C-alpha positions in Angstrom: 81.7 104.4 -10.8 81.9 101.8 -13.6 78.2 101.0 -14.7 79.2 98.3 -17.4 77.9 94.8 -16.8 80.0 92.1 -15.3 79.8 88.5 -14.0 80.6 88.0 -10.3 80.7 84.9 -8.3 78.1 85.2 -5.2 78.8 84.1 -1.7 76.4 81.4 -0.9 74.8 81.2 2.3 72.7 78.3 4.0 69.9 79.1 6.4 69.1 76.8 9.4 66.1 75.2 7.5 68.1 74.3 4.3 69.0 70.9 5.4 65.4 70.3 6.7 64.0 71.4 3.3 66.8 69.3 1.4 66.4 66.1 3.2 62.9 66.4 4.6 61.6 63.3 6.2 65.1 61.6 6.2 66.3 63.6 9.0 62.8 64.1 10.6 61.6 60.6 10.8 63.6 57.9 12.7 62.0 55.2 10.8 62.8 56.6 7.4 66.3 57.7 8.5 67.3 54.2 9.6 65.9 52.6 6.5 67.8 55.1 4.2 71.0 54.3 6.1 70.6 50.7 5.6 69.7 51.2 2.0 73.3 53.0 1.7 74.7 49.6 2.9 72.7 47.8 0.1 74.2 50.2 -2.6 77.7 49.6 -1.1 77.6 45.9 -2.1 77.4 44.8 1.5 76.2 41.2 2.2 75.9 41.8 6.1 74.8 44.8 7.9 75.3 45.0 11.7 73.2 47.4 13.6 74.0 48.1 17.4 71.0 49.8 18.7 71.5 51.2 22.3 73.1 47.8 23.0 74.0 47.2 26.8 72.4 50.3 27.8 75.0 52.5 25.7 73.6 55.8 24.3 75.0 55.0 20.8 73.5 53.9 17.6 76.0 52.2 15.0 75.4 50.9 11.4 78.2 48.7 10.1 78.5 47.1 6.8 81.1 44.9 4.7 80.5 46.9 1.5 83.1 48.4 -0.8 83.8 51.2 1.5 85.5 54.5 0.5 89.2 55.9 0.2 89.6 59.2 1.9 89.4 61.1 -1.4 86.3 59.3 -2.3 84.6 60.0 0.8 85.3 63.7 1.1 84.3 64.1 -2.6 81.0 62.0 -2.4 80.0 63.1 1.3 80.3 66.8 0.7 78.5 67.0 -2.6 75.0 68.0 -2.1 72.5 65.9 -4.3 75.3 63.5 -5.2 74.0 61.4 -8.0 75.0 58.0 -7.2 73.7 56.6 -10.5 75.6 58.9 -12.7 78.8 58.6 -10.8 79.0 54.8 -10.3 76.2 53.4 -12.3 72.9 51.7 -11.6 74.4 48.2 -10.9 75.8 47.4 -7.4 79.4 46.7 -7.2 80.4 44.1 -4.7 83.8 43.8 -3.1 86.0 40.7 -3.5 84.7 37.9 -1.3 81.2 39.2 -0.9 77.9 37.1 -2.1 77.4 38.9 -5.3 73.9 39.2 -7.1 72.1 41.1 -9.6 71.3 44.0 -7.4 70.2 47.5 -8.5 71.1 50.6 -6.4 68.6 52.5 -4.4 70.4 55.8 -4.3 69.7 58.6 -6.7 70.2 62.1 -5.0 72.7 61.6 -2.2 70.2 62.5 0.6 70.1 59.1 2.5 73.6 59.8 4.0 72.0 62.7 6.1 69.8 60.1 8.0 72.1 60.1 10.8 71.5 63.8 11.5 68.0 62.5 12.4 69.6 61.2 15.6 72.3 63.7 16.4 73.8 66.8 15.4 77.1 65.2 14.7 78.3 61.7 13.9 81.2 59.6 12.8 82.2 57.6 9.9 84.9 55.0 9.5 85.4 53.5 6.1 88.0 51.0 4.6 89.0 50.6 1.0 92.1 49.8 -1.0 94.5 49.6 2.0 93.2 52.8 3.5 91.1 53.2 6.8 89.8 56.9 7.4 87.8 58.4 10.1 85.5 61.5 10.0 83.4 63.6 11.9 80.3 65.1 10.4 78.6 68.2 12.2 75.6 70.1 11.4 76.3 74.0 11.3 73.5 76.2 12.4 72.9 79.9 11.4 73.5 81.5 8.1 76.7 79.8 7.0 78.6 78.6 3.8 77.8 75.1 4.2 74.9 73.1 6.2 77.4 70.7 7.6 81.2 70.4 8.0 83.6 67.4 8.0 86.6 66.9 9.9 89.2 64.4 9.2 90.0 62.6 12.3 92.5 59.9 11.2 94.0 58.1 8.2 96.0 54.9 8.4 97.5 52.1 6.2 95.5 48.8 6.6 95.4 45.5 4.8 94.2 45.9 1.3 91.7 43.0 2.0 89.7 45.0 4.4 86.7 47.0 3.4 83.3 48.5 4.7 81.9 51.3 6.5 80.9 52.0 10.0 78.7 55.0 11.0 77.7 55.8 14.4 76.4 58.7 16.8 75.9 59.3 20.4 72.2 59.7 21.2 70.4 60.8 24.3 66.9 59.5 23.3 65.8 55.9 22.5 64.0 56.8 19.1 62.7 53.1 18.5 62.4 50.0 20.7 64.6 47.2 19.5 61.6 44.9 18.5 60.0 47.8 16.5 63.3 48.4 14.8 63.5 44.8 13.7 60.0 44.7 12.5 60.5 47.9 10.6 63.6 46.5 8.9 62.1 43.2 8.0 59.1 44.8 6.5 61.1 47.2 4.2 63.4 44.6 2.4 62.7 41.5 0.5 64.5 38.5 1.8 67.8 38.1 -0.3 70.6 35.5 0.1 73.1 38.3 -0.7 71.8 40.6 2.0 71.6 39.9 5.7 70.8 42.2 8.5 71.5 41.9 12.2 70.1 44.2 15.1 72.1 43.7 18.3 73.6 40.3 17.0 70.2 38.9 16.2 69.2 38.3 12.5 66.3 40.3 11.2 63.9 38.2 9.2 63.4 40.1 6.1 60.0 39.8 3.9 59.8 36.3 2.5 57.8 36.2 -0.7 58.6 32.5 -1.4 55.2 31.3 -0.2 53.4 33.3 -3.0 51.0 30.9 -4.6 49.8 33.3 -7.5 51.6 35.4 -9.7 50.5 37.3 -12.7 52.7 39.3 -15.2 51.2 42.5 -16.7 52.4 44.3 -19.8 51.6 47.9 -19.8 51.8 49.2 -23.4 55.0 51.4 -24.1 56.1 51.1 -20.5 57.0 47.6 -19.5 56.1 44.7 -17.1 55.0 44.5 -13.6 54.2 41.4 -11.5 51.3 41.2 -9.2 51.8 38.4 -6.6 49.2 37.2 -4.3 49.2 35.1 -1.1 46.9 33.8 1.5 47.9 33.8 5.1 45.8 30.8 5.8 47.9 28.7 3.2 51.3 29.5 5.1 52.8 28.5 8.3 53.8 31.9 9.3 51.2 34.7 9.8 52.1 38.2 8.5 51.4 41.6 10.3 50.7 43.3 7.2 47.8 42.8 4.9 46.8 44.9 2.0 48.8 45.9 -1.4 52.5 46.5 -1.1 54.4 48.3 -3.9 58.0 47.1 -4.3 60.7 48.6 -6.4 64.2 46.9 -6.8 63.4 44.6 -3.6 62.5 47.6 -1.4 59.0 48.7 -0.1 57.6 52.0 -1.2 55.4 53.4 1.4 53.3 51.2 3.4 51.1 48.1 3.2 47.6 48.9 3.1 44.4 48.5 1.3 44.8 52.0 -0.4 45.2 52.8 -3.9 48.0 55.2 -5.0 45.2 58.1 -5.2 44.5 57.5 -1.4 41.1 55.7 -2.1 40.4 52.2 -0.6 40.2 48.9 -2.2 38.0 47.5 0.7 37.5 47.8 4.5 40.5 46.6 6.2 38.5 45.5 9.1 36.7 42.9 7.0 37.8 39.4 7.8 38.9 38.7 4.4 41.0 41.8 4.3 43.1 40.2 7.2 43.8 37.2 5.1 45.2 38.3 1.6 48.3 40.3 0.7 49.2 41.5 -2.9 52.5 42.5 -3.8 53.3 44.6 -6.8 56.9 44.4 -8.3 57.2 47.6 -10.3 61.0 47.9 -11.0 59.8 50.0 -14.1 58.8 52.8 -11.6 62.4 53.2 -10.0 62.6 56.8 -11.3 59.2 57.7 -9.9 60.0 56.9 -6.4 60.1 59.8 -3.8 63.5 60.7 -2.2 62.4 59.1 1.2 60.7 56.0 -0.5 57.5 57.1 1.3 55.7 56.8 -2.0 55.7 57.8 -5.6 56.0 61.1 -7.2 52.6 62.6 -8.4 51.3 63.6 -10.7 53.2 61.3 -13.1 51.4 60.1 -16.2 53.6 57.0 -16.3 52.8 56.1 -12.5 49.0 56.9 -13.2 49.0 54.5 -16.2 50.8 51.6 -14.1 48.6 52.1 -11.1 45.3 52.0 -13.3 46.1 48.8 -14.7 47.5 47.3 -11.6 44.5 48.3 -9.7 41.9 47.0 -12.2 43.6 43.6 -12.1 43.3 43.7 -8.2 39.9 44.8 -8.0 39.0 41.9 -10.3 40.7 39.4 -8.2 39.3 40.7 -5.1 35.8 40.5 -6.4 36.5 36.8 -7.4 38.1 36.2 -3.7 35.1 37.9 -2.1 32.4 36.9 -4.2 30.8 34.6 -1.3 31.1 37.6 1.1 29.4 40.0 -1.4 26.5 37.3 -1.7 26.2 36.9 2.0 25.8 40.7 2.4 23.4 41.0 -0.4 21.1 38.2 0.9 21.2 40.0 4.3 20.1 43.3 2.8 17.3 41.7 0.9 16.2 39.8 4.0 15.9 43.0 5.8 13.6 44.5 3.2 11.7 41.6 2.2 8.2 43.2 2.6 9.2 46.2 0.4 10.6 43.9 -2.3 7.4 41.6 -2.1 5.5 44.4 -3.9 7.7 44.7 -6.9 7.8 42.6 -10.2 10.6 40.1 -10.7 12.2 42.4 -13.3 12.4 45.2 -10.9 13.9 42.9 -8.1 16.4 41.7 -10.7 17.4 45.3 -11.5 18.0 46.1 -7.9 20.0 42.9 -7.4 22.3 44.2 -10.3 22.6 47.7 -8.6 23.6 45.9 -5.3 26.3 44.0 -7.2 27.7 47.1 -8.8 27.4 49.1 -5.5 29.8 46.4 -3.6 32.4 46.4 -6.4 32.7 50.4 -6.8 32.1 50.8 -2.9 33.6 47.8 -1.2 33.9 49.8 2.0 30.0 50.1 2.3 28.7 48.9 5.7 25.9 46.1 5.7 23.4 48.5 7.3 24.1 51.0 4.7 23.6 48.2 2.0 20.3 47.4 3.7 19.3 51.2 3.6 20.2 51.2 -0.2 17.8 48.3 -0.9 14.9 50.3 0.9 15.6 53.4 -1.2 15.9 51.5 -4.4 12.7 49.6 -3.8 10.8 52.8 -3.1 12.2 54.2 -6.4 11.0 51.4 -8.3 7.9 51.7 -6.9 7.2 55.0 -7.9 9.0 54.9 -11.2 9.5 58.6 -11.1 12.7 57.9 -9.3 14.7 57.1 -12.4 16.0 60.6 -12.5 17.4 60.1 -9.2 18.9 56.7 -10.1 20.8 58.3 -12.9 22.3 61.1 -10.3 23.1 58.0 -8.0 25.0 56.4 -10.8 27.2 59.6 -11.2 28.2 59.9 -7.6 31.7 59.0 -6.4 31.8 55.8 -4.2 32.5 58.0 -1.2 29.4 60.0 -1.5 27.3 57.0 -2.2 27.8 55.8 1.4 26.7 59.2 2.9 23.5 59.4 0.5 22.3 55.9 1.4 22.6 56.6 5.0 20.8 60.0 4.7 17.9 58.9 2.5 17.4 55.9 4.7 17.1 58.2 7.8 15.0 61.2 6.6 12.2 61.3 8.8 10.1 64.5 10.1 11.7 64.2 13.5 15.2 63.9 12.2 14.6 66.6 9.6 13.9 68.8 12.8 17.4 68.0 14.3 18.8 69.1 11.1 17.0 72.4 11.2 18.0 72.9 14.7 21.7 72.5 13.9 21.3 74.8 10.8 19.6 77.3 13.3 22.7 77.2 15.6 25.1 77.7 12.8 23.2 80.8 11.9 23.3 82.1 15.2 27.2 81.2 15.4 27.7 83.3 12.4 25.9 86.2 13.8 27.9 86.0 17.0 31.3 85.8 15.1 30.3 88.9 13.0 29.9 90.8 16.1 33.3 90.0 17.6 35.7 89.4 14.9 36.9 93.0 14.4 36.6 94.1 18.1 40.0 95.4 19.1 39.7 94.2 22.8 41.8 91.2 23.9 39.0 89.8 26.0 36.7 89.5 23.0 39.5 87.8 21.0 39.8 84.9 23.6 36.0 84.6 23.4 36.0 84.1 19.7 38.4 80.8 19.8 35.7 78.6 21.5 33.2 80.1 18.9 35.6 78.7 16.1 36.0 75.4 17.9 32.2 75.0 17.4 32.4 76.3 13.9 35.3 74.0 12.4 32.8 73.2 9.7 33.4 76.5 8.2 37.0 75.5 7.1 35.6 72.6 5.1 33.3 69.5 5.2 35.9 67.3 6.3 35.9 69.3 9.6 32.3 68.5 10.2 33.4 65.2 11.8 33.3 64.9 15.7 36.6 63.0 15.1 38.4 66.6 15.1 38.9 67.5 18.8 40.9 70.1 20.7 44.3 68.5 21.3 45.8 69.8 24.7 49.1 67.9 24.2 49.8 69.6 21.0 48.9 73.0 22.6 51.5 72.5 25.2 54.2 72.0 22.4 53.1 75.6 21.0 53.2 77.1 24.6 56.7 75.8 25.2 57.6 77.3 21.8 56.1 80.8 22.5 57.1 80.8 26.2 60.6 82.4 25.7 59.5 85.0 23.2 56.5 86.1 25.0 56.5 86.7 28.8 52.8 87.6 28.6 51.9 84.0 27.4 48.8 82.8 29.6 46.8 79.8 30.0 43.0 80.3 30.2 41.9 78.4 33.4 38.6 77.3 31.8 40.6 76.2 28.6 43.9 75.1 29.2 44.0 73.7 25.5 44.0 77.0 24.1 47.3 79.2 23.8 46.5 82.9 24.8 48.7 86.0 23.9 47.5 89.7 24.2 47.1 90.0 20.3 46.6 86.2 19.4 44.6 83.1 20.3 45.5 79.8 19.1 43.3 76.6 18.9 44.9 73.2 17.9 42.6 70.4 16.8 43.5 66.8 15.6 42.0 63.7 14.3 43.1 60.2 15.1 44.6 57.8 12.6 43.5 54.2 12.6 45.0 50.9 11.6 43.3 48.3 9.5 41.9 46.9 12.8 40.4 50.1 13.8 42.9 50.7 16.5 44.3 54.2 17.0 47.9 54.5 15.5 48.8 58.1 16.0 47.3 61.3 14.5 46.3 61.7 10.8 45.7 65.5 10.8 46.2 68.5 12.6 44.3 71.8 12.3 45.6 75.0 13.7 43.4 78.1 14.0 45.2 81.3 14.9 43.2 84.4 15.4 44.6 87.9 15.5 43.0 90.8 17.4 40.9 93.3 15.5 42.9 95.7 13.7 45.8 93.4 13.3 47.5 93.2 9.9 48.8 89.7 9.0 52.3 89.9 7.4 54.9 87.5 6.1 56.2 87.6 9.9 52.8 85.8 10.9 53.3 83.2 8.2 56.8 82.4 9.3 55.5 82.0 12.9 52.8 79.6 11.6 55.6 77.6 9.8 57.5 77.6 13.2 54.4 75.9 14.9 54.5 73.1 12.2 58.3 72.6 12.8 57.9 72.5 16.5 55.0 70.0 16.4 56.8 67.5 14.0 60.1 67.9 16.0 57.9 66.9 19.2 57.5 63.5 17.8 53.9 63.7 18.7 53.1 63.4 15.1 54.4 61.4 12.0 55.8 62.7 8.9 52.7 61.6 7.2 50.5 63.6 9.3 48.9 66.6 7.6 49.1 69.9 9.2 46.8 72.8 8.2 47.1 76.2 9.6 44.6 79.0 9.2 45.9 82.5 10.3 42.9 84.7 10.5 42.9 88.6 11.0 41.0 91.5 9.8 43.4 92.5 7.0 46.2 90.7 5.0 49.4 92.6 4.0 50.6 92.4 0.3 53.2 89.7 1.4 50.7 87.4 3.1 47.9 87.0 0.7 48.8 83.5 -0.8 48.3 80.1 0.8 51.7 78.4 1.2 52.4 74.6 0.9 55.5 73.2 2.6 56.6 69.6 1.4 53.6 67.2 0.8 51.7 67.6 4.1 51.9 71.2 5.5 49.5 73.7 4.4 49.2 77.5 5.8 46.3 79.7 4.8 46.2 83.3 5.6 42.5 84.6 5.7 40.6 87.7 6.6 37.8 87.2 9.0 35.4 88.7 6.2 36.5 85.9 3.8 36.0 83.2 6.4 32.6 84.5 7.3 31.6 84.7 3.7 32.6 81.0 3.4 30.4 80.3 6.4 27.4 81.8 4.8 28.0 80.0 1.6 28.3 76.7 3.7 24.8 77.7 5.2 23.3 78.4 1.9 23.0 82.2 2.5 20.0 81.6 4.5 20.8 84.6 6.6 20.2 87.0 3.8 17.1 85.2 2.7 15.7 85.4 6.2 16.4 89.1 6.4 14.5 89.5 3.2 11.4 87.5 4.7 11.4 89.8 8.0 9.7 92.7 6.2 6.8 90.4 5.3 5.8 88.9 8.5 2.8 90.8 9.0 1.3 89.2 5.8 1.7 85.6 7.4 -1.6 84.0 8.3 -1.1 82.1 11.7 -3.9 79.7 11.2 -2.6 78.6 7.8 0.9 78.3 9.0 -0.1 76.2 11.8 -1.6 73.7 9.4 1.4 73.8 7.1 3.9 73.2 10.1 4.5 69.7 8.9 5.5 70.6 5.5 7.4 73.6 6.6 9.8 71.5 8.4 10.6 69.6 5.2 10.9 72.6 3.0 14.7 73.6 4.1 15.6 70.1 3.2 15.8 71.2 -0.5 18.7 73.6 0.3 20.8 70.5 1.0 
């Protein structure tokens, strides 16, 4: 055998998940998919796009444009090239066919993923395209299994036509109505700025694109070494047509990036969207300089990016200043109400101390605009008590270092700590210690009955996995559990449904609990699911391997495929067992919103002890000294004993 080195050409194979990983939400989310397909029409120089959306009861989706179209050779070259770079191949400026309404239009496309959008609706679709006297028709089909290509194309027809004809038509037969017509119309209208050179029709009715002509305030902001952005603001009270969206909208090249909301790019809030003024103003940030920072599906910006952060910081500082000016009267009214509620406490302070508290209230509302009036009132009481004692200045310094989100919680807690309520906290802590003790006695048991007894305990102990799961908003989700049952039914004939808990999935060696937290719009109405937590428990003696991690990935895929959650929904899976195999020790992140964490029961229980301040060990140390306790003294000290554990908080 010749052992000398040589270069060889490997035979590439594509797995079933390749296209899903490659295109992501573009073939997973109908809203993103249809917007991407329309964006392709924009890039093609179309001035009119006609969408047929299940018209006249037909199970068909069709998107037709009058753009430049493609010759047969161009189509086959571009459509079959993965990650086709539109800008490198054709430039960043849109080319318009003769006779179309031309404008200074920049292309959206960068990576060739948008064309896969039709796979969101069907496993095969058709393309008819006309250019330079050629009309050609193709069928594009997904290929499943380990194959040499994730999709294949079939040339159905090529014929000669008038050289004046141009444009592209793409369609697919669908059995499921993904969006209502009116919802589609609203979606398209919200994603593109009104432009005289671009018109969209849905079922022969014109779509009203976002009109920015009513904006009454515009600010040009120059960011050093980066360029200019433009922040525009409008007041819905000053225009005849109300808007359904309020908040901050980022636009790049006349296309919306992400959604309109009172959220900063880092996810924190400008203000509470339920405030009356929040439903009145909208800010539009035109940031074409960030065109290379936009995600492939336009759901947001890439992160972390130093350039994006710098632009965001400058823009957000400007918006915060404007909001302060706009909401000044609201802030003053809330401040007055908080002072009225605490007039008696403030009466004992000097004018200088009252002035200092007033300054703190102003700063708190600026840094924490989502603070509720009752929390602001509680803050006045806390600050008044601190001023009265003067020993509280050290705590004031600690307050200043807190993040705005923590400030809300601390005000609420400090305002509510009484002896009676401290007892409630101690009772809850005692419940948690007993829960840990019960789990420690069960998790390594090898019997199936014990396994299914553990799942309800973890349901009451979601706090173990992190502080965000403390919330009562996380509840067991029976609907999502049904999705997993259907997934597992074919491969596990022994799948059972506990009569008392149909929201759990039970297998001989596994028990699965699935929990979710609702998402809310700016009006406080439920608008879907914001986060899903899956807890999979393996029987004692079970070794978690890469196979169990893949199974957890299948859970996430199936839940997203069911349509019960959106592409923005975060899915977190904990797979728990006694031991971890060498190939299943690391946590896994899939995309931006899926996290899979393999853990041993020992690790999770140590985390539980840490979250209860290791009080179990401390109590065990005290047991041996019980005989030294004087019952009479302890009876006198009862009230102070109740408060003592609070220092562990």
